[in-house]
C-alpha positions in Angstrom: 109.2 128.1 89.9 112.8 127.7 90.7 115.1 130.1 88.9 118.9 130.4 88.4 120.8 133.1 86.6 123.9 132.4 84.6 126.1 133.4 81.7 126.3 131.4 78.4 129.8 130.3 78.0 129.4 128.5 74.7 126.7 127.0 72.2 127.3 124.0 70.0 124.8 121.5 68.4 121.7 122.9 70.1 123.3 122.8 73.6 124.6 125.7 75.6 127.1 125.5 78.3 126.0 127.8 81.1 128.1 129.1 84.1 125.8 129.7 87.1 126.8 131.3 90.2 125.0 130.1 93.2 123.0 132.5 95.0 121.8 133.1 98.4 119.6 129.8 98.2 122.7 127.8 98.1 123.6 129.0 101.5 120.8 127.3 103.0 120.8 124.1 100.9 121.7 120.9 102.8 123.2 119.5 99.4 125.5 122.4 98.6 128.5 120.1 99.3 127.3 117.8 96.5 127.0 120.7 94.0 130.0 122.4 95.0 132.3 119.9 96.6 135.5 122.1 96.5 133.9 125.1 98.2 133.3 127.3 94.9 129.7 128.2 94.1 130.2 128.3 90.3 128.1 125.5 88.6 128.5 124.5 84.9 125.2 123.4 83.2 124.4 121.8 79.8 121.1 123.1 78.6 119.4 122.5 75.1 118.7 125.9 73.5 116.8 127.2 70.5 118.0 129.9 68.2 118.7 133.2 69.5 121.0 132.5 72.3 124.8 132.9 72.0 127.9 132.9 73.9 128.0 135.8 76.4 124.3 136.1 77.0 123.1 136.3 80.4 120.1 133.9 80.9 117.4 133.3 83.6 117.0 129.4 83.8 113.7 128.4 85.1 112.8 124.8 86.3 109.3 123.6 86.9 108.8 122.4 90.6 107.1 119.2 89.3 110.0 118.2 87.1 112.3 118.8 90.2 110.1 116.6 92.4 109.9 113.8 89.9 113.5 113.7 89.4 114.0 113.6 93.3 111.6 110.6 93.4 113.1 108.8 90.5 116.9 109.3 91.7 116.4 108.9 95.5 113.3 107.0 96.3 113.1 104.5 93.5 116.6 102.7 94.5 115.3 102.7 98.1 112.0 101.1 97.1 114.0 98.3 95.1 116.2 97.8 98.0 113.4 97.4 100.5 111.6 95.1 98.2 114.6 93.0 97.6 115.1 92.7 101.3 111.4 91.6 101.9 111.5 89.1 99.1 114.7 87.5 100.5 113.1 87.6 104.0 109.9 85.7 102.6 111.9 83.1 100.5 114.9 82.6 103.1 113.5 83.4 106.5 116.4 82.0 108.6 119.3 83.5 106.3 120.6 86.9 107.1 123.1 86.5 104.2 120.4 86.2 101.7 118.6 89.2 103.2 121.9 91.2 102.6 122.1 89.8 99.0 118.5 90.6 98.4 118.8 94.1 99.4 121.9 94.7 97.6 120.5 93.2 94.5 117.4 95.1 94.7 119.6 98.3 95.2 121.5 97.4 92.0 118.3 96.7 90.2 117.0 100.0 91.3 119.9 101.8 89.9 119.5 100.0 86.6 115.8 101.2 86.4 117.1 104.7 87.3 119.7 104.5 84.4 117.0 103.2 81.9 114.5 105.9 83.0 117.2 108.6 82.6 117.9 107.4 78.9 114.2 107.3 78.2 113.0 110.5 80.0 116.2 112.3 78.7 114.7 112.3 75.2 111.6 114.1 76.5 111.6 117.9 76.7 109.5 118.0 79.8 112.5 118.1 82.1 114.2 120.9 80.0 114.6 124.2 81.7 113.3 127.3 80.2 115.8 130.1 79.3 114.9 133.7 79.1 117.6 136.2 78.1 118.0 139.0 80.5 120.4 142.2 80.6 123.6 141.9 82.6 122.4 145.0 84.7 119.3 142.8 85.8 121.6 140.0 86.9 124.2 142.3 88.7 121.2 144.0 90.4 119.4 140.7 91.4 122.6 139.1 92.8 123.3 142.3 94.9 119.9 142.3 96.2 120.3 138.8 97.6 123.5 139.5 99.3 
């Protein structure tokens, strides 16, 4: 299970704004420039919360590996699949036209992004992808952060 530690900045309407400071795992991640394009390792997350959490609480945020893998498949592989399918269909129906192959692959990519957008709206209503929050003491947070350094 993937875990992050953060501080709740504010809560409003069942949503918590959590400030997460990247740990040692961020150092080895190939996508760290996508999360922190300006070189800072502070992330802001919006997470649905239940009662009992308030601003100033330190929390451990847990993500199920299966939900992360499903997200990766949907966001990265689905558009690629649609792009290749569009290219293949264009090559079948217009075998002598490179222009149609380009249009087919581009159209498939756009369709793939549209499907991802729709799936985001549908799956976003489900609580399956919501992280699990556990309140921790600030001392535990400081100790675990120092142990990673």
